[in-house]
C-alpha positions in Angstrom: -8.1 17.4 -14.6 -11.1 16.6 -12.4 -9.3 17.0 -9.1 -8.0 20.3 -10.2 -11.6 21.4 -9.7 -12.2 19.4 -6.5 -8.9 20.2 -4.7 -9.2 23.9 -5.2 -12.1 23.7 -2.7 -10.2 21.2 -0.5 -7.2 23.5 -0.4 -9.4 26.4 0.8 -10.8 24.3 3.6 -8.0 22.0 4.6 -6.8 24.6 7.1 -10.1 23.9 8.9 -8.7 20.7 10.3 -7.0 22.6 13.0 -10.3 24.1 14.1 -13.0 21.7 12.9 -14.2 19.2 10.3 -13.9 19.8 6.6 -16.8 19.7 4.3 -16.1 20.1 0.6 -18.1 22.7 -1.3 -19.2 22.5 -5.0 -16.3 23.6 -7.2 -17.2 25.3 -10.5 -18.7 22.8 -13.0 -18.4 19.9 -10.5 -20.9 18.2 -8.2 -20.1 15.8 -5.4 -21.8 13.2 -3.2 -20.2 11.1 -0.6 -18.7 11.0 2.9 -15.9 12.7 4.8 -14.3 10.8 7.6 -12.6 12.6 10.5 -9.9 10.3 11.9 -6.4 11.3 12.7 -3.1 9.3 12.1 -4.6 7.3 9.3 -2.2 5.4 7.0 -4.6 4.0 4.5 -8.1 4.5 3.0 -10.0 1.8 1.2 -13.4 1.0 -0.3 -14.9 -1.6 -2.7 -17.0 -0.5 -5.7 -19.2 -2.8 -7.7 -19.0 -2.2 -11.5 -21.1 0.5 -13.0 -21.2 2.2 -16.4 -22.9 5.5 -15.9 -24.4 7.5 -18.7 -22.3 10.5 -19.6 -24.4 12.1 -22.3 -22.7 15.5 -22.3 -19.2 16.8 -22.2 -17.6 16.0 -18.8 -17.1 13.0 -16.6 -18.4 10.8 -13.8 -15.9 9.4 -11.3 -15.8 7.7 -7.8 -12.8 7.5 -5.6 -11.2 7.2 -2.2 -8.8 9.9 -1.1 -6.2 10.7 1.6 -5.2 14.3 1.9 -2.7 16.6 3.6 -2.5 20.3 4.2 -2.0 21.1 0.5 -1.9 17.8 -1.3 -3.7 14.5 -1.8 -3.6 11.0 -3.4 -6.6 9.1 -4.6 -7.7 6.0 -6.5 -10.9 5.1 -8.3 -12.5 5.0 -11.6 -13.5 7.7 -14.2 -15.6 7.7 -17.3 -15.4 10.6 -19.8 -18.0 11.6 -22.3 -17.4 9.5 -25.4 -15.9 6.6 -23.5 -17.6 3.2 -23.8 -16.7 2.3 -20.2 -15.0 3.7 -17.1 -11.2 3.3 -16.5 -9.2 2.8 -13.4 -7.0 5.7 -12.2 -4.6 6.9 -9.5 -3.9 10.6 -9.1 -1.9 12.7 -6.7 -0.8 16.3 -6.2 2.0 17.3 -5.7 4.8 15.1 -6.8 5.5 15.5 -10.5 5.1 19.2 -10.8 1.4 19.3 -11.3 -1.7 17.0 -11.1 -0.3 13.5 -11.7 -2.9 11.3 -13.3 -2.4 7.6 -14.3 -4.9 5.4 -16.1 -4.9 1.7 -16.3 -7.5 0.5 -18.9 -11.2 -0.2 -18.8 -12.9 -1.9 -15.8 -14.5 -5.3 -16.1 -17.9 -6.1 -14.6 -16.8 -7.2 -11.1 -16.4 -5.5 -7.8 -13.1 -3.8 -7.4 -11.1 -2.5 -4.5 -9.6 1.0 -4.5 -7.0 1.9 -1.9 -4.5 4.6 -1.1 -1.9 3.6 1.6 1.3 4.6 3.2 4.1 2.3 2.1 7.5 3.0 3.7 8.4 6.6 2.7 5.7 6.7 0.0 1.9 6.9 -0.3 0.7 4.6 -3.1 -2.5 3.9 -5.0 -3.7 0.3 -5.3 -6.4 -1.3 -7.5 -7.5 -4.8 -6.6 -4.4 -5.2 -4.4 -1.9 -4.2 -7.1 0.3 -1.2 -6.5 -0.1 1.2 -9.4 1.6 4.6 -8.6 3.5 6.0 -5.7 4.7 9.4 -4.5 7.0 10.2 -1.6 5.6 11.5 1.6 8.1 14.4 1.4 6.7 15.4 -1.9 3.1 15.1 -0.7 3.9 16.9 2.6 2.2 14.4 4.9 2.9 10.9 6.3 -0.4 10.2 8.0 -3.7 11.9 7.2 -6.8 13.3 9.0 -8.6 13.8 5.6 -10.3 10.7 4.4 -12.9 10.9 1.6 -15.2 8.4 -0.1 -16.7 10.4 -3.0 -18.4 10.5 -6.3 -18.2 13.5 -8.7 -19.8 14.6 -11.9 -19.4 17.7 -14.0 -23.0 18.1 -15.0 -26.3 17.2 -13.3 -27.4 15.2 -16.4 -24.5 12.8 -15.9 -25.2 9.8 -13.7 -23.1 9.2 -10.6 -22.1 5.6 -11.0 -24.2 2.7 -12.0 -27.1 3.0 -14.4 -30.6 4.4 -14.1 -31.7 1.1 -12.5 -28.5 -0.1 -10.8 -26.9 2.8 -9.0 -23.5 3.1 -7.4 -22.8 1.1 -4.2 -19.7 1.5 -2.2 -18.9 -1.1 0.4 -16.4 -1.8 3.2 -15.4 1.8 3.8 -12.2 1.2 5.8 -9.1 3.0 7.2 -5.7 1.8 8.3 -3.9 2.8 11.5 -0.3 1.6 11.4 -0.7 -1.9 9.9 -4.3 -2.5 11.2 -7.3 -2.1 8.9 -10.7 -1.3 10.5 -14.2 -0.5 9.3 -14.9 3.2 9.6 -16.7 4.5 12.6 -20.0 5.4 10.9 -20.8 7.9 13.7 -17.9 10.0 12.3 -19.0 9.9 8.7 -20.2 13.2 7.5 -22.5 13.1 4.4 -21.9 15.7 1.7 -24.2 16.3 -1.3 -23.8 19.2 -3.7 -26.8 21.5 -3.9 -28.6 21.4 -7.2 -27.5 17.9 -8.3 -29.7 15.2 -9.8 -28.7 12.6 -7.2 -28.7 12.1 -3.5 -27.0 9.8 -1.0 -28.4 7.4 1.6 -26.5 4.9 3.6 -26.8 2.1 6.1 -25.6 -1.3 7.3 -26.6 -4.4 5.3 -24.7 -6.6 7.7 -22.8 -6.1 11.0 -19.5 -5.3 9.1 -20.5 -3.8 5.8 -21.4 -0.2 5.3 -23.0 0.6 2.0 -23.8 3.8 0.2 -26.5 4.0 -2.4 -26.2 7.2 -4.4 -29.2 7.6 -6.7 -30.7 10.1 -9.1 
């Protein structure tokens, strides 16, 4: 549903990896804030997100996720809150693999910090939430085994919708990480490229709070 909007733009731009970095552009009815990472041969993407229950006062959704992408496909894990929901839910989504956009939801989130991860596992890419494997798709169906497209993003469908958190406690993403083979490492922040959709009601700022933790604070 939501990535149908996002990935239309990603598909248009993914060919750019052969000539340069990819920067998402605002898809119709969606707004984005977050970071692209430009590392090759990555086998996993991970971040931790403290609990937030954003206000979604109009039709649409608020969502935050990590993503690994190929030339014409992706897998992502995160949370999503639709208008009318009392709280956000966990999800894993991929395309292609089941004939269309394959979305899986796993109940509402409790008020703790949670880890969202997509990772190569044998001949599959899988989505994990708090270390538990949730959904997998074969690398042959996705069309990639390693990725050069790593994303740490938030998305809303309306500028009146909050991007994570609340009006006084905004979204914070920590421990942005990638895996090469079996080794996890903090991202090289020099290679993080910020992206904020024009016309949104939020912006992104980032910095180190300790030598090993990169944090984003995305606020209205």
